[in-house]
DRENMI-466749 format. One line per field, with one value per atom (N, C-alpha, C, O): residue number from 0; residue in three letters; atom name; x, y, z. Coordinates in steps of 0.001 Angstrom, whole numbers, plus 500000, padded with zeros to 6 digits. Each point is the difference from the previous one (the first is absolute). Layout:
! residues N
seq = (NUM  ...) $
type = (ALA  ...) $
atom = (CA  ...) $
c1 = (X  ...) $
c2 = (Y  ...) $
c3 = (Z  ...) $
! end
This chain:
! residues 107
seq = (0  0  0  0  1  1  1  1  2  2  2  2  3  3  3  3  4  4  4  4  5  5  5  5  6  6  6  6  7  7  7  7  8  8  8  8  9  9  9  9  10  10  10  10  11  11  11  11  12  12  12  12  13  13  13  13  14  14  14  14  15  15  15  15  16  16  16  16  17  17  17  17  18  18  18  18  19  19  19  19  20  20  20  20  21  21  21  21  22  22  22  22  23  23  23  23  24  24  24  24  25  25  25  25  26  26  26  26  27  27  27  27  28  28  28  28  29  29  29  29  30  30  30  30  31  31  31  31  32  32  32  32  33  33  33  33  34  34  34  34  35  35  35  35  36  36  36  36  37  37  37  37  38  38  38  38  39  39  39  39  40  40  40  40  41  41  41  41  42  42  42  42  43  43  43  43  44  44  44  44  45  45  45  45  46  46  46  46  47  47  47  47  48  48  48  48  49  49  49  49  50  50  50  50  51  51  51  51  52  52  52  52  53  53  53  53  54  54  54  54  55  55  55  55  56  56  56  56  57  57  57  57  58  58  58  58  59  59  59  59  60  60  60  60  61  61  61  61  62  62  62  62  63  63  63  63  64  64  64  64  65  65  65  65  66  66  66  66  67  67  67  67  68  68  68  68  69  69  69  69  70  70  70  70  71  71  71  71  72  72  72  72  73  73  73  73  74  74  74  74  75  75  75  75  76  76  76  76  77  77  77  77  78  78  78  78  79  79  79  79  80  80  80  80  81  81  81  81  82  82  82  82  83  83  83  83  84  84  84  84  85  85  85  85  86  86  86  86  87  87  87  87  88  88  88  88  89  89  89  89  90  90  90  90  91  91  91  91  92  92  92  92  93  93  93  93  94  94  94  94  95  95  95  95  96  96  96  96  97  97  97  97  98  98  98  98  99  99  99  99  100  100  100  100  101  101  101  101  102  102  102  102  103  103  103  103  104  104  104  104  105  105  105  105  106  106  106  106) $
type = (UNK  UNK  UNK  UNK  UNK  UNK  UNK  UNK  UNK  UNK  UNK  UNK  UNK  UNK  UNK  UNK  UNK  UNK  UNK  UNK  UNK  UNK  UNK  UNK  UNK  UNK  UNK  UNK  UNK  UNK  UNK  UNK  UNK  UNK  UNK  UNK  UNK  UNK  UNK  UNK  UNK  UNK  UNK  UNK  UNK  UNK  UNK  UNK  UNK  UNK  UNK  UNK  UNK  UNK  UNK  UNK  UNK  UNK  UNK  UNK  UNK  UNK  UNK  UNK  UNK  UNK  UNK  UNK  UNK  UNK  UNK  UNK  UNK  UNK  UNK  UNK  UNK  UNK  UNK  UNK  UNK  UNK  UNK  UNK  UNK  UNK  UNK  UNK  UNK  UNK  UNK  UNK  UNK  UNK  UNK  UNK  UNK  UNK  UNK  UNK  UNK  UNK  UNK  UNK  UNK  UNK  UNK  UNK  UNK  UNK  UNK  UNK  UNK  UNK  UNK  UNK  UNK  UNK  UNK  UNK  UNK  UNK  UNK  UNK  UNK  UNK  UNK  UNK  UNK  UNK  UNK  UNK  UNK  UNK  UNK  UNK  UNK  UNK  UNK  UNK  UNK  UNK  UNK  UNK  UNK  UNK  UNK  UNK  UNK  UNK  UNK  UNK  UNK  UNK  UNK  UNK  UNK  UNK  UNK  UNK  UNK  UNK  UNK  UNK  UNK  UNK  UNK  UNK  UNK  UNK  UNK  UNK  UNK  UNK  UNK  UNK  UNK  UNK  UNK  UNK  UNK  UNK  UNK  UNK  UNK  UNK  UNK  UNK  UNK  UNK  UNK  UNK  UNK  UNK  UNK  UNK  UNK  UNK  UNK  UNK  UNK  UNK  UNK  UNK  UNK  UNK  UNK  UNK  UNK  UNK  UNK  UNK  UNK  UNK  UNK  UNK  UNK  UNK  UNK  UNK  UNK  UNK  UNK  UNK  UNK  UNK  UNK  UNK  UNK  UNK  UNK  UNK  UNK  UNK  UNK  UNK  UNK  UNK  UNK  UNK  UNK  UNK  UNK  UNK  UNK  UNK  UNK  UNK  UNK  UNK  UNK  UNK  UNK  UNK  UNK  UNK  UNK  UNK  UNK  UNK  UNK  UNK  UNK  UNK  UNK  UNK  UNK  UNK  UNK  UNK  UNK  UNK  UNK  UNK  UNK  UNK  UNK  UNK  UNK  UNK  UNK  UNK  UNK  UNK  UNK  UNK  UNK  UNK  UNK  UNK  UNK  UNK  UNK  UNK  UNK  UNK  UNK  UNK  UNK  UNK  UNK  UNK  UNK  UNK  UNK  UNK  UNK  UNK  UNK  UNK  UNK  UNK  UNK  UNK  UNK  UNK  UNK  UNK  UNK  UNK  UNK  UNK  UNK  UNK  UNK  UNK  UNK  UNK  UNK  UNK  UNK  UNK  UNK  UNK  UNK  UNK  UNK  UNK  UNK  UNK  UNK  UNK  UNK  UNK  UNK  UNK  UNK  UNK  UNK  UNK  UNK  UNK  UNK  UNK  UNK  UNK  UNK  UNK  UNK  UNK  UNK  UNK  UNK  UNK  UNK  UNK  UNK  UNK  UNK  UNK  UNK  UNK  UNK  UNK  UNK  UNK  UNK  UNK  UNK  UNK  UNK  UNK  UNK  UNK  UNK  UNK  UNK  UNK  UNK  UNK  UNK  UNK  UNK  UNK  UNK  UNK  UNK  UNK  UNK  UNK  UNK  UNK  UNK  UNK  UNK  UNK  UNK  UNK  UNK  UNK  UNK  UNK  UNK  UNK  UNK  UNK  UNK  UNK  UNK  UNK  UNK  UNK  UNK  UNK  UNK  UNK  UNK  UNK) $
atom = (N  CA  C  O  N  CA  C  O  N  CA  C  O  N  CA  C  O  N  CA  C  O  N  CA  C  O  N  CA  C  O  N  CA  C  O  N  CA  C  O  N  CA  C  O  N  CA  C  O  N  CA  C  O  N  CA  C  O  N  CA  C  O  N  CA  C  O  N  CA  C  O  N  CA  C  O  N  CA  C  O  N  CA  C  O  N  CA  C  O  N  CA  C  O  N  CA  C  O  N  CA  C  O  N  CA  C  O  N  CA  C  O  N  CA  C  O  N  CA  C  O  N  CA  C  O  N  CA  C  O  N  CA  C  O  N  CA  C  O  N  CA  C  O  N  CA  C  O  N  CA  C  O  N  CA  C  O  N  CA  C  O  N  CA  C  O  N  CA  C  O  N  CA  C  O  N  CA  C  O  N  CA  C  O  N  CA  C  O  N  CA  C  O  N  CA  C  O  N  CA  C  O  N  CA  C  O  N  CA  C  O  N  CA  C  O  N  CA  C  O  N  CA  C  O  N  CA  C  O  N  CA  C  O  N  CA  C  O  N  CA  C  O  N  CA  C  O  N  CA  C  O  N  CA  C  O  N  CA  C  O  N  CA  C  O  N  CA  C  O  N  CA  C  O  N  CA  C  O  N  CA  C  O  N  CA  C  O  N  CA  C  O  N  CA  C  O  N  CA  C  O  N  CA  C  O  N  CA  C  O  N  CA  C  O  N  CA  C  O  N  CA  C  O  N  CA  C  O  N  CA  C  O  N  CA  C  O  N  CA  C  O  N  CA  C  O  N  CA  C  O  N  CA  C  O  N  CA  C  O  N  CA  C  O  N  CA  C  O  N  CA  C  O  N  CA  C  O  N  CA  C  O  N  CA  C  O  N  CA  C  O  N  CA  C  O  N  CA  C  O  N  CA  C  O  N  CA  C  O  N  CA  C  O  N  CA  C  O  N  CA  C  O  N  CA  C  O  N  CA  C  O  N  CA  C  O  N  CA  C  O  N  CA  C  O  N  CA  C  O  N  CA  C  O  N  CA  C  O  N  CA  C  O  N  CA  C  O  N  CA  C  O  N  CA  C  O  N  CA  C  O) $
c1 = (608051  499515  500071  500981  498029  499954  500826  499811  501099  500887  499198  499237  500948  499389  500910  501220  498171  500717  499839  498877  502246  499938  499922  500557  498711  500000  500948  500609  499508  500882  500883  499527  501794  500982  500963  500103  500596  501026  501139  500483  499898  501044  499489  499708  500188  499479  500966  501217  498222  500875  500758  499550  501570  500811  500665  500534  499411  500763  501449  500456  500340  501399  500704  499953  500656  500635  499076  500423  498311  499082  499203  500075  499155  498996  500682  499498  501655  500670  500422  499851  500679  500403  498790  500104  498729  498812  499596  499655  500395  499624  500995  499615  501709  500947  499702  500111  499521  499633  498820  499998  499005  498759  500369  499612  501145  500269  500866  499832  501035  500823  499163  500261  498740  499356  498662  499521  499876  498720  500167  500785  498402  499960  498593  498982  501013  498699  499223  500483  498362  499171  499689  499497  500798  499786  498575  499817  499182  498611  499804  499364  501170  499829  500732  499470  501786  500765  499216  499872  499638  499315  498674  499574  499830  498711  500233  499065  502238  500353  499507  499733  500152  499553  501135  500993  498885  501002  499251  498780  501942  499320  500599  501040  498255  500464  499223  498774  501953  499419  500279  501149  497786  500137  500010  499006  502133  500208  500023  500702  498526  500050  500563  499635  501222  500530  500341  499940  500420  500389  501441  500460  500304  501377  499990  499704  500625  499892  501115  500908  499045  500972  501418  500971  499130  501318  500461  501076  498089  500318  499467  500121  499305  499467  498735  499326  500404  498772  498971  500229  498584  498855  498744  499898  499152  498621  500015  499432  501235  500081  498689  499516  499897  498777  499989  500666  498545  499935  498768  498920  501186  498886  499433  498788  502135  499507  500933  501214  498235  500837  499385  498805  502020  499558  499700  499477  500836  499729  501224  501116  498667  501007  501057  501098  498608  500960  500990  500919  498905  500909  499945  500997  497782  499824  500785  500585  499472  500743  501519  500718  499734  501429  500357  501036  498085  500279  500076  500844  498269  500001  501222  500596  499817  501183  501257  500765  499383  501187  500001  501070  497807  499891  500334  500721  498709  500239  501507  500491  500217  501394  500986  501211  498212  500862  500793  499533  501678  500720  499260  499160  501115  499347  500268  501096  497897  500063  500507  500122  500184  500255  498605  499260  500364  498633  499643  500862  497868  499498  500052  499998  500050  500064  499020  499750  499710  499110  500563  500160  500146  500574  501245  500187  500651  501274  499874  501015  497758  499834  499538  499128  501512  499543  498478  499602  499651  498593  499645  500686  498284  499539  499329  499138  501226  499508  499418  500624  498177  499384  500629  500148  500216  500705  499361  499715  500073  499426  501065  500630  499579  501079  499415  499516  500547  499579  501170  501098  498664  501055  499588  498933  501974  499685  500427  501129  497953  500354  499964  498932  502168  499982  500546  501075  498209  500493  501023  499761  501378  501003  499476  500677) $
c2 = (235571  499737  498504  499329  500177  498605  499799  500667  498367  499710  499204  499098  501247  499188  498768  500130  498685  498793  499693  499940  499856  499727  498526  499209  500399  498586  499863  498948  502112  499976  501180  501128  498648  501116  499829  498920  502137  500030  499023  499206  500891  499064  499189  500516  498150  499100  499903  500100  499706  499739  498713  499129  500747  498840  499478  500763  497914  499325  500291  499960  500336  500178  498867  498831  501516  498979  499385  499164  501252  499557  498749  499454  500096  498944  498684  499289  500386  498770  499950  498955  502139  500080  499876  499452  501047  499910  498514  499546  499700  498639  499169  499015  501381  499349  500291  499105  502127  500402  499121  499453  500449  499229  498535  499446  499932  498586  499746  498979  501916  499903  500179  499343  501548  500428  499363  500054  499345  499360  498701  499120  500810  498757  499402  500583  498253  499408  499717  499275  501269  499780  498542  499368  500031  498587  499548  498908  501891  499670  499783  499030  501853  499872  498790  499256  500507  498884  498681  499144  500737  498772  499788  498869  502211  499907  499932  499875  500214  499924  501251  499921  501228  501207  500734  500318  499961  500816  500937  499903  501003  500930  501430  500239  500646  501369  500837  499915  500899  501005  501351  500342  500408  501315  501051  500178  500526  500937  501397  500211  500719  501340  500951  499892  500996  500957  501296  500100  500906  501290  500181  499858  500467  500386  501580  500743  499687  501359  500830  499421  501914  500875  499796  500276  499233  499682  498580  499575  499721  498574  499015  498793  501658  499107  499306  500492  498357  499206  500271  499877  500509  500258  499308  499558  500367  499510  498698  499896  499075  498710  499249  499874  499629  499233  498877  500063  498904  498838  500088  500229  499594  500076  498578  499794  499250  498616  499035  500206  498775  499099  498601  499839  499140  498636  499409  498888  501819  499456  499420  500092  499313  499332  500926  499547  501679  500952  500560  500720  498948  500596  501528  500681  499836  501469  500694  501043  498436  500578  499994  500936  497940  499890  500992  500663  499437  500947  501491  500791  499511  501341  500224  501076  497866  500137  500335  500925  498280  500111  501343  500589  499913  501274  501159  500940  498944  501056  500064  501050  497854  499984  500343  500085  500107  500416  501254  500906  499180  501248  501080  499668  501631  501036  499893  499619  500721  500003  501296  500966  499081  501219  500485  499321  501864  500427  500243  500260  499638  500320  501504  500775  499623  501408  500405  499292  501911  500602  501399  500775  499553  501266  500261  501106  497866  500179  500150  500142  499832  500157  498635  499339  500243  498779  500147  501002  497989  499984  498621  499026  500854  498754  499202  500528  498202  499128  498747  499338  500320  498690  498913  500151  498755  498934  498640  499732  499426  498672  498965  500039  499083  498979  498617  499699  499447  498650  499163  499958  499430  499174  498515  499591  499626  498598  499164  500098  499092  498990  498650  499557  499776  498638  498999  500206  498721  498958  499158  499616  500123  499136  498581  499104) $
c3 = (948611  498702  499624  500321  499031  499645  498678  498983  501144  498818  498972  500348  498410  498932  499835  499893  500088  499753  498553  499500  499789  498542  499776  500761  498133  499578  498795  499804  499399  498868  500035  500136  499742  500043  498853  499418  500260  498950  500404  499193  502030  500522  501151  501079  498657  500984  501227  499843  501354  501139  499781  499256  501370  499788  501284  500806  499349  501095  499826  498857  502178  499838  499160  500382  498544  499148  498963  499202  500809  498967  500311  501101  497905  500177  500410  500870  498497  500279  501439  500632  499934  501401  500890  501097  498460  500818  500145  501091  497771  500100  500796  500631  499349  500805  501507  500838  499479  501361  500482  501103  497999  500385  500285  501029  498048  500167  501297  500667  499646  501185  501294  501008  498943  501234  500299  501132  497869  500254  500744  499644  501448  500795  499777  500376  499008  499646  501276  500870  499249  501221  500181  499072  502159  500215  499681  499463  500849  499761  498477  499586  499618  498562  499512  499175  501324  499632  500273  499124  502062  500472  499202  499764  499852  499214  498497  499209  500412  498571  499221  498801  501897  499337  499344  500655  498060  499317  499073  499868  499490  499090  500102  500614  498766  499950  501006  500079  500693  500828  499314  499721  500017  499428  501101  500705  499443  501064  499330  499011  501543  499541  501102  501170  498436  500917  499322  498774  502014  499461  500253  501133  497795  500146  500166  499065  502138  500345  499337  499403  500686  499375  500497  499296  501936  500568  499723  500418  498876  499671  501016  499789  501286  500999  499445  499095  501497  499668  501012  501203  498294  500887  499513  498856  502060  499671  499247  498913  501676  499410  500167  501125  497809  500134  498961  498966  501360  499102  499180  500546  498130  499103  499781  499924  499979  499775  500743  500027  500555  500868  499964  500246  499444  499998  501396  500084  500990  501332  500685  499487  501669  500765  500594  500324  499816  500629  499032  500391  498296  499003  499985  499760  500510  499958  501016  499709  501505  501067  499778  500353  499034  499699  498897  500063  498908  498946  500536  499579  501322  500602  500801  499955  500827  500868  499080  500273  498656  499164  499269  499846  499706  499338  500983  499662  501596  500992  500364  500417  499426  500380  498869  500200  498612  498847  500224  500690  498737  500115  499233  499164  501083  499314  498503  499587  499595  498545  499493  500754  497954  499259  499670  499287  501229  499764  498483  499161  500576  498660  499812  500956  497729  499732  498910  499024  501217  499005  499769  500944  497765  499621  500886  500507  499667  500670  501506  500682  499865  501441  500578  499436  501757  500666  500477  500594  499115  500359  500610  499691  501150  500480  498923  499297  500543  498908  500566  500829  498732  500382  499140  498787  501865  499335  500381  501167  497798  500279  499720  498943  501927  499874  500263  501091  497842  500264  500632  499445  501633  500621  499906  500456  498926  499710  501206  500479  499988  501035  499362  499577  500334  499371  500983  500564  499649  500885  499194  498855  501800  499345  499966  499496) $
! end
């Protein structure tokens, strides 16, 4: 049976420890792609993925990307995230589509 993937749920999925922890994880784990650094490319990469019923991350894709390899790095970092707390609908864990903007800023 095909699982319905929710866009809106009563309880949103959550990175372990919450949004602040997620941004800490991102800033610790992102390696600025050399090509982007050399070309002075920065900006937001919008990554969409599904937080599955068991909290695993699936179907990672990029919706918007400034270029320079930032998309591949954003995908790598999201794929390596620890399992999330799954989203819930009527008290039951359900797969939820989630869009995450990841900011790449050159120092």
